[in-house]
KOLLOSE-872807 format. One record per residue: chain; residue number from 1; x, y, z of N, C-alpha, C, O in turn. Coordinates in Angstrom, 1 decimal, padded with zeros to 4 digits. Example, Ala and Ser with C-alpha at 12.3 -4.5 7.8 and 13.67 -1.06 7.14 Angstrom:
2
   lovex   kolti     n.c1     n.c2     n.c3    ca.c1    ca.c2    ca.c3     c.c1     c.c2     c.c3     o.c1     o.c2     o.c3
       A       1    013.2   -005.7    007.8    012.3   -004.5    007.8    013.2   -003.3    007.8    014.2   -003.3    008.5
       A       2    012.8   -002.2    007.1    013.7   -001.1    007.1    012.9    000.0    007.9    013.4    001.1    008.0
//
This chain:
123
   lovex   kolti     n.c1     n.c2     n.c3    ca.c1    ca.c2    ca.c3     c.c1     c.c2     c.c3     o.c1     o.c2     o.c3
       A       1    000.8   -001.3   -000.1   -000.2    000.2   -000.1    000.9    001.3    000.2    000.5    002.4   -000.1
       A       2    002.2    001.2    000.8    003.0    002.4    000.5    003.4    002.5   -000.4    003.7    003.7   -000.6
       A       3    003.8    001.6   -001.4    004.3    001.7   -002.8    003.6    002.6   -003.6    004.0    003.5   -004.3
       A       4    001.9    002.0   -003.5    000.9    002.7   -004.3    000.7    004.4   -003.9    000.5    005.3   -004.7
       A       5    000.9    004.7   -002.6    001.0    006.3   -002.1    001.8    007.0   -002.9    001.6    008.0   -003.6
       A       6    003.1    006.1   -002.7    004.3    006.6   -003.0    004.4    007.1   -004.8    004.7    008.3   -005.2
       A       7    004.2    006.3   -005.5    004.2    006.1   -007.0    002.8    007.4   -007.4    002.9    008.3   -008.3
       A       8    001.6    007.2   -006.5    000.8    008.2   -006.6    001.1    009.8   -006.3    000.6    010.8   -006.8
       A       9    001.9    009.7   -005.5    002.3    011.2   -005.0    003.8    011.6   -006.0    004.0    012.8   -006.4
       A      10    004.6    010.7   -006.2    005.6    011.0   -007.4    004.7    011.3   -008.6    005.0    012.4   -009.0
       A      11    003.7    010.8   -009.4    002.9    011.0   -010.2    002.6    012.4   -010.3    003.1    013.1   -011.2
       A      12    001.6    012.7   -009.0    001.0    014.2   -008.8    002.2    015.2   -008.9    002.1    016.2   -009.7
       A      13    003.4    015.0   -008.1    004.2    016.1   -008.2    004.9    016.2   -009.8    004.8    017.2   -010.5
       A      14    005.5    015.2   -010.2    005.8    015.2   -011.6    004.7    015.9   -012.7    005.2    016.7   -013.6
       A      15    003.5    015.6   -012.7    002.5    016.3   -013.5    002.2    017.7   -013.2    001.9    018.5   -014.0
       A      16    002.4    018.0   -011.7    002.1    019.4   -011.3    003.4    020.2   -011.6    003.2    021.4   -011.9
       A      17    004.6    019.6   -011.7    005.8    020.6   -011.9    005.8    020.3   -013.6    005.5    021.5   -013.9
       A      18    005.9    019.8   -014.6    005.9    019.7   -015.6    004.9    020.7   -016.3    005.2    021.0   -017.4
       A      19    003.6    021.4   -015.7    003.0    022.4   -016.3    003.4    023.5   -015.8    002.9    024.6   -016.2
       A      20    004.4    023.5   -014.7    004.9    024.8   -014.7    006.6    025.0   -015.2    007.2    026.0   -015.1
       A      21    006.9    024.0   -015.6    008.6    024.2   -016.0    008.8    024.9   -017.0    009.8    025.7   -017.0
       A      22    007.7    024.9   -018.3    007.9    025.8   -019.1    007.6    027.1   -018.9    008.2    028.1   -019.3
       A      23    006.6    027.1   -018.3    006.1    028.9   -018.3    005.0    029.2   -018.6    004.2    029.9   -017.9
       A      24    004.8    028.6   -020.1    003.6    029.1   -020.9    003.2    027.8   -021.7    002.9    028.0   -022.8
       A      25    003.2    026.5   -021.4    002.3    025.6   -021.6    003.3    025.0   -022.5    004.6    025.0   -022.5
       A      26    002.4    024.3   -023.7    002.9    023.7   -024.9    003.9    024.8   -025.7    003.4    025.9   -025.8
       A      27    005.2    024.6   -026.1    005.6    025.3   -026.8    005.6    025.2   -028.4    006.5    025.6   -029.2
       A      28    004.5    024.6   -028.9    004.3    024.6   -030.3    004.2    026.1   -031.0    004.6    026.4   -032.1
       A      29    003.6    026.9   -030.3    003.5    028.4   -030.7    004.9    029.3   -031.0    005.0    030.0   -031.9
       A      30    005.5    029.1   -030.3    006.9    029.6   -029.9    007.9    029.1   -031.4    008.7    029.8   -032.1
       A      31    007.6    027.7   -031.3    008.7    027.1   -032.2    008.1    027.5   -033.7    008.7    027.6   -034.7
       A      32    006.9    027.5   -033.7    006.3    027.7   -035.3    006.8    029.2   -035.8    007.0    029.5   -036.9
       A      33    006.9    030.1   -034.3    007.2    031.8   -034.8    008.7    031.5   -035.1    009.3    032.3   -035.9
       A      34    009.4    030.6   -034.5    010.8    030.5   -035.1    011.1    029.8   -036.3    012.0    030.1   -037.0
       A      35    010.2    028.9   -036.5    010.2    028.2   -037.9    009.9    029.2   -039.0    010.7    029.4   -040.0
       A      36    008.7    030.0   -038.9    008.4    031.1   -039.7    009.1    032.5   -040.1    008.6    033.4   -040.9
       A      37    010.2    032.4   -039.3    011.1    033.5   -040.0    012.1    033.1   -041.0    012.8    034.0   -041.4
       A      38    012.2    031.9   -041.5    012.8    031.7   -042.7    011.7    032.0   -043.9    010.5    031.7   -043.7
       A      39    012.3    032.5   -044.9    011.3    032.9   -045.8    010.7    031.6   -046.6    009.6    031.5   -047.2
       A      40    011.7    030.5   -046.4    011.1    029.6   -047.4    010.2    028.6   -046.3    009.1    028.1   -046.6
       A      41    010.6    028.4   -045.4    009.6    027.8   -044.3    008.2    028.6   -044.3    007.1    028.0   -044.3
       A      42    008.3    029.7   -044.4    006.8    030.9   -044.5    006.0    030.6   -045.7    004.9    030.2   -045.6
       A      43    006.6    030.6   -046.9    006.1    030.3   -047.8    005.3    029.0   -047.8    004.1    028.9   -048.0
       A      44    006.2    027.8   -047.6    005.6    026.5   -047.4    004.5    026.5   -046.7    003.5    025.9   -047.1
       A      45    004.7    027.1   -045.6    003.5    027.3   -044.3    002.2    027.9   -044.8    001.1    027.5   -044.4
       A      46    002.4    029.2   -045.8    001.2    029.7   -045.9    000.7    029.0   -047.6   -000.4    029.2   -048.0
       A      47    001.5    028.4   -048.2    000.7    027.2   -049.2   -000.3    026.4   -048.8   -001.4    026.2   -049.3
       A      48    000.7    025.6   -047.5   -000.1    024.6   -046.8   -001.7    025.4   -045.9   -002.8    024.9   -046.0
       A      49   -001.3    026.4   -045.4   -002.9    027.1   -044.9   -003.7    027.5   -046.1   -004.9    027.6   -045.9
       A      50   -003.4    027.9   -047.2   -004.4    027.7   -048.3   -005.0    026.8   -048.8   -006.2    026.9   -049.1
       A      51   -004.1    025.7   -049.0   -004.6    024.3   -049.1   -005.7    023.9   -048.3   -006.7    023.5   -048.8
       A      52   -005.5    024.1   -046.8   -006.3    023.4   -045.6   -007.5    024.5   -045.8   -008.6    024.0   -045.6
       A      53   -007.6    025.6   -046.0   -008.7    026.7   -045.9   -009.6    026.1   -047.3   -010.6    025.4   -047.1
       A      54   -009.1    026.4   -048.4   -009.8    025.5   -049.7   -010.7    024.3   -049.3   -011.9    024.4   -049.6
       A      55   -010.1    023.2   -048.6   -010.6    022.0   -048.3   -011.6    022.0   -047.4   -012.5    021.1   -047.5
       A      56   -011.6    023.2   -046.4   -012.4    023.6   -045.4   -013.7    024.2   -046.3   -014.9    023.8   -046.0
       A      57   -013.5    025.1   -047.2   -014.6    025.4   -048.0   -015.5    024.4   -048.4   -016.7    024.3   -048.1
       A      58   -014.7    023.5   -049.3   -015.5    022.2   -049.9   -016.1    021.7   -048.9   -017.3    021.4   -049.1
       A      59   -015.6    021.5   -047.7   -016.4    020.6   -047.2   -017.0    021.1   -046.4   -017.7    020.3   -045.7
       A      60   -017.2    022.4   -046.2   -018.5    023.1   -045.6   -019.6    023.2   -046.7   -020.8    022.9   -046.5
       A      61   -019.1    023.6   -047.9   -020.1    023.7   -049.1   -020.5    021.9   -049.4   -021.2    021.8   -050.4
       A      62   -020.2    020.8   -048.9   -020.8    019.9   -048.7   -021.8    019.3   -048.0   -022.7    018.4   -048.1
       A      63   -021.2    020.2   -047.1   -022.3    019.7   -045.7   -023.3    020.7   -045.7   -024.1    020.5   -044.8
       A      64   -023.5    021.6   -046.4   -024.5    022.5   -046.6   -025.6    022.1   -047.6   -026.8    022.2   -047.3
       A      65   -025.0    021.6   -049.0   -025.7    020.9   -049.8   -026.7    019.8   -049.5   -027.9    019.8   -049.7
       A      66   -025.9    018.7   -049.0   -026.5    017.7   -048.5   -027.1    017.0   -049.5   -026.9    017.2   -050.7
       A      67   -028.0    015.8   -049.0   -028.6    015.0   -050.0   -030.1    015.4   -049.7   -030.6    015.5   -048.6
       A      68   -030.7    015.7   -050.7   -032.2    016.0   -050.9   -033.1    014.6   -051.1   -033.0    014.1   -052.3
       A      69   -033.8    014.1   -050.3   -034.4    012.8   -050.5   -035.8    013.1   -051.1   -036.4    014.1   -050.7
       A      70   -036.3    012.3   -052.0   -037.8    012.6   -052.2   -038.6    011.3   -051.8   -038.4    010.1   -052.2
       A      71   -039.4    011.8   -051.0   -040.4    010.8   -050.1   -041.6    010.8   -050.8   -042.3    011.8   -050.8
       A      72   -042.1    009.8   -051.5   -043.5    009.6   -051.9   -044.5    010.2   -050.7   -044.1    010.2   -049.5
       A      73   -045.4    010.6   -050.9   -046.6    010.7   -049.8   -047.8    011.1   -050.6   -047.8    011.8   -051.5
       A      74   -048.6    010.5   -050.1   -050.6    010.5   -050.4   -051.0    011.5   -049.1   -050.4    011.6   -048.0
       A      75   -052.0    012.1   -049.7   -053.0    012.7   -049.0   -054.5    012.2   -049.0   -055.0    012.1   -050.1
       A      76   -055.3    012.0   -048.0   -056.4    011.6   -048.1   -057.2    012.9   -047.6   -056.9    013.5   -046.6
       A      77   -058.1    013.1   -048.4   -058.8    014.2   -048.0   -060.1    013.7   -048.0   -060.6    013.5   -049.1
       A      78   -060.8    013.6   -046.6   -062.0    013.2   -046.2   -063.3    014.2   -046.0   -063.6    014.8   -045.0
       A      79   -064.1    014.1   -047.3   -065.0    015.5   -047.4   -066.5    014.6   -047.6   -066.5    013.4   -047.8
       A      80   -067.6    015.2   -047.6   -068.9    015.0   -047.8   -069.3    015.9   -049.3   -070.4    016.3   -049.5
       A      81   -068.3    016.0   -049.9   -068.5    016.7   -050.9   -069.2    018.2   -051.2   -070.0    018.6   -051.9
       A      82   -068.4    018.8   -050.1   -068.7    020.1   -049.8   -067.4    021.1   -049.6   -066.3    020.7   -049.9
       A      83   -067.5    022.3   -049.0   -066.5    023.1   -049.2   -065.1    022.4   -048.4   -064.0    022.8   -048.6
       A      84   -065.4    021.4   -047.5   -064.1    020.8   -047.2   -063.5    020.2   -047.8   -062.4    019.9   -047.4
       A      85   -063.9    019.7   -049.2   -063.0    019.3   -050.2   -062.2    020.5   -050.5   -062.7    021.6   -050.6
       A      86   -060.9    020.2   -050.7   -059.8    021.1   -050.8   -059.4    020.6   -052.1   -059.7    019.5   -052.5
       A      87   -058.6    021.3   -052.8   -058.1    021.4   -054.3   -056.6    020.6   -054.1   -055.9    020.6   -053.1
       A      88   -056.1    019.8   -055.5   -054.5    019.6   -055.5   -054.2    020.6   -054.9   -053.9    020.4   -053.7
       A      89   -054.2    022.0   -055.5   -053.3    023.1   -055.6   -053.2    023.7   -054.2   -052.4    024.6   -053.9
       A      90   -054.0    023.2   -053.3   -054.1    023.7   -051.8   -053.3    022.8   -051.4   -052.4    023.3   -050.7
       A      91   -053.1    021.6   -051.6   -052.4    020.4   -050.9   -051.0    021.0   -051.0   -050.3    021.5   -050.2
       A      92   -050.8    020.9   -052.7   -049.3    021.3   -053.1   -048.7    022.4   -052.5   -047.5    022.5   -052.2
       A      93   -049.7    023.6   -052.2   -049.1    024.7   -051.5   -048.6    024.4   -050.1   -047.6    024.9   -049.5
       A      94   -049.3    023.7   -049.6   -049.0    023.6   -048.0   -047.6    022.6   -048.1   -046.6    022.9   -047.4
       A      95   -047.6    021.8   -048.8   -046.5    021.0   -048.7   -045.4    021.6   -049.2   -044.3    021.4   -048.6
       A      96   -045.4    022.4   -050.5   -044.2    023.3   -050.4   -044.1    024.3   -049.2   -043.0    024.7   -048.7
       A      97   -045.1    024.7   -048.7   -044.7    025.5   -047.3   -043.7    024.7   -046.3   -042.6    025.1   -046.0
       A      98   -044.4    023.5   -046.0   -043.8    022.4   -045.0   -042.4    022.2   -045.8   -041.4    022.5   -045.1
       A      99   -042.0    021.8   -047.0   -040.6    021.6   -047.7   -039.8    022.8   -047.1   -038.9    022.6   -046.3
       A     100   -040.2    024.0   -047.4   -039.4    025.2   -047.0   -039.1    025.5   -045.6   -038.1    025.9   -045.2
       A     101   -040.0    025.2   -044.9   -039.6    025.2   -043.2   -038.7    023.8   -042.9   -037.8    023.9   -042.1
       A     102   -038.8    022.9   -043.5   -038.1    021.9   -042.7   -036.4    021.8   -043.7   -035.5    021.0   -043.4
       A     103   -036.4    023.0   -044.8   -035.2    023.3   -045.4   -034.5    024.7   -045.0   -033.5    025.2   -045.5
       A     104   -035.6    025.3   -043.9   -035.0    026.6   -043.2   -035.0    027.4   -044.5   -034.1    028.3   -044.4
       A     105   -035.8    027.4   -045.8   -035.7    028.7   -046.7   -036.9    029.5   -046.3   -036.9    030.6   -047.0
       A     106   -037.7    029.3   -045.6   -039.3    030.1   -045.1   -038.6    031.3   -045.0   -037.4    031.4   -044.6
       A     107   -039.4    032.3   -045.3   -039.2    033.9   -045.3   -038.8    034.2   -043.8   -037.8    034.9   -043.4
       A     108   -039.6    033.4   -042.9   -039.8    034.1   -041.2   -038.7    033.1   -040.4   -038.8    032.8   -039.2
       A     109   -037.8    032.6   -041.1   -036.5    031.7   -040.6   -036.0    032.5   -039.7   -035.8    032.0   -038.6
       A     110   -035.7    033.6   -039.8   -034.6    034.5   -038.9   -035.7    034.8   -037.4   -035.0    035.1   -036.4
       A     111   -037.0    034.7   -037.3   -037.7    035.1   -036.5   -038.1    033.6   -035.4   -039.2    033.0   -035.3
       A     112   -036.6    033.3   -034.8   -036.8    032.1   -034.2   -037.3    032.4   -032.6   -036.9    033.5   -032.2
       A     113   -037.8    031.9   -032.0   -038.1    031.9   -030.3   -036.6    031.9   -030.1   -035.7    031.2   -030.7
       A     114   -036.3    033.0   -029.1   -035.2    032.8   -028.6   -034.6    031.5   -027.9   -033.5    031.0   -028.1
       A     115   -035.6    031.1   -027.1   -035.4    029.8   -026.5   -034.6    028.7   -027.7   -033.9    027.8   -027.3
       A     116   -034.9    028.8   -028.7   -034.5    027.8   -029.8   -033.4    028.3   -030.6   -032.9    027.5   -031.4
       A     117   -032.9    029.7   -030.4   -032.0    030.4   -031.2   -030.9    029.8   -031.5   -030.3    029.4   -030.5
       A     118   -030.1    029.4   -032.9   -029.1    028.7   -033.1   -029.3    027.4   -033.4   -028.3    026.7   -033.8
       A     119   -030.8    026.7   -033.1   -031.0    025.3   -033.3   -031.8    024.8   -034.6   -031.9    023.6   -034.9
       A     120   -032.3    025.9   -035.5   -032.9    025.6   -036.6   -031.9    025.0   -037.8   -030.8    025.6   -037.9
       A     121   -032.1    024.2   -038.3   -031.1    023.8   -039.5   -031.9    023.0   -040.5   -033.0    022.4   -040.4
       A     122   -030.8    023.2   -041.8   -031.4    022.5   -043.1   -031.6    021.1   -042.8   -030.6    020.4   -043.0
       A     123   -032.9    020.5   -042.5   -032.9    019.1   -042.3   -033.4    018.1   -043.6   -033.4    016.9   -043.4
//
């Protein structure tokens, strides 16, 4: 049991000391600044950054495009031959409104209840 406590204490001291020994945490940023003082390395770094940005833009564009699925649907209008019988145009108009809402293409998409702000998406 003493050995376990000794090892735990040694690890705790080492971890605690290692976080303060450098003074600024990880030295990656300092090393990168030193490397970029070389014009050759700076040119390579900027080219790599440009490739990365282009890749991110492409991935974002693919993410927002997504796949649009067409789901066959059937509407049943139950009526007695009176005014409750709606036209195909009314049904299709309602379906278009529903599709716009689900795709977040509706004109009032920006007027979201504050409790749900940031949650609406193109689904």
